[in-house]
C-alpha positions in Angstrom: 0.0 0.0 0.0 2.8 2.5 0.8 4.3 1.8 -2.7 1.1 3.3 -4.2 1.3 6.4 -2.1 5.0 6.9 -2.6 5.3 6.1 -6.3 2.1 6.6 -8.2 0.5 9.6 -6.6 1.2 13.1 -7.8 0.8 16.3 -5.9 -2.6 17.9 -6.4 -3.3 21.4 -5.0 -6.6 23.0 -4.2 -6.0 25.3 -7.2 -5.7 22.2 -9.5 -9.0 20.9 -8.2 -10.7 24.3 -8.8 -9.3 24.4 -12.3 -10.7 20.9 -13.0 -14.1 21.9 -11.7 -14.1 25.1 -13.7 -13.1 23.2 -16.9 -15.9 20.7 -16.4 -18.4 23.6 -15.6 -17.4 25.3 -18.9 -17.9 22.0 -20.8 -21.3 21.6 -19.2 -22.2 25.2 -19.9 -21.2 24.9 -23.6 -23.2 21.6 -23.9 -26.3 23.2 -22.3 -26.0 26.3 -24.4 -25.7 24.3 -27.7 -28.7 22.2 -26.6 -30.8 25.2 -25.7 -30.0 27.1 -29.0 -30.6 23.9 -31.0 -34.0 23.4 -29.4 -35.0 27.0 -30.1 -33.8 26.7 -33.7 -36.0 23.6 -34.1 -39.0 25.6 -32.7 -38.3 28.3 -35.3 -38.2 25.7 -38.1 -41.6 24.3 -36.9 -43.0 27.9 -37.1 -41.8 28.1 -40.7 -39.0 30.6 -40.0 -36.2 30.0 -42.5 -33.7 32.7 -41.3 -30.9 31.9 -38.9 -31.6 33.2 -35.4 -28.7 35.7 -35.8 -30.4 37.2 -38.9 -33.8 37.8 -37.4 -34.8 41.3 -36.5 -34.8 42.1 -32.8 -38.6 42.4 -32.8 -39.2 39.1 -34.5 -36.6 37.4 -32.3 -38.2 38.8 -29.2 -41.7 37.7 -30.3 -40.5 34.2 -31.2 -38.5 33.8 -28.0 -41.4 35.0 -25.8 -43.8 32.6 -27.4 -41.3 29.8 -27.2 -40.6 30.3 -23.5 -44.3 30.3 -22.8 -45.0 27.2 -24.8 -42.2 24.8 -23.9 -42.9 22.0 -21.4 -40.9 19.4 -19.5 -41.0 15.8 -20.4 -43.8 15.4 -17.8 -45.7 18.2 -19.6 -45.2 20.6 -16.8 -44.2 24.2 -17.2 -40.5 25.0 -16.6 -39.5 26.9 -13.4 -38.7 30.6 -14.1 -35.0 29.9 -13.2 -34.8 27.3 -16.0 -36.4 29.7 -18.4 -33.9 32.4 -17.5 -31.2 29.9 -18.1 -32.5 29.2 -21.5 -32.6 32.9 -22.3 -29.1 33.2 -20.9 -27.9 30.4 -23.3 -29.5 32.0 -26.3 -28.2 35.4 -25.3 -24.7 34.0 -24.7 -24.8 32.5 -28.2 -25.6 36.0 -29.6 -22.8 37.5 -27.6 -20.4 34.8 -28.9 -21.4 35.6 -32.4 -21.0 39.3 -31.8 -24.5 40.1 -32.8 -27.3 41.8 -30.8 -28.3 40.7 -27.4 -31.6 40.2 -25.7 -31.6 43.3 -23.6 -35.1 44.7 -24.1 -38.6 43.8 -25.2 -41.1 41.1 -24.2 -38.6 38.6 -23.0 -37.1 40.9 -20.5 -40.6 42.0 -19.4 -41.7 38.4 -18.8 -38.3 37.3 -17.3 -36.8 40.4 -15.8 -33.7 38.8 -14.3 -32.1 38.0 -17.7 
């Protein structure tokens, strides 16, 4: 047993642990953002919208996003909690910021979910 502790272990600091957690959090955030944006894009396609979300006018985007957020349901057909809806808005907004396009800073979405 002491051979394992003496020969195979490396020194891990608290900073190393924090970096690993942060890296995993970033991966999870990216995965969740992509899933949320993809789901919204599928919604737009079902509504007959052919433009990419980054090419929609702010007014159209706002209207689509507001109706989307009010219409989506969990797998159990329940409404999502407001914190989850804010997270979805954050994902979509983050995607816009990443693409250097407009952000969701005004309009119906902010009025319905003011903590975005």
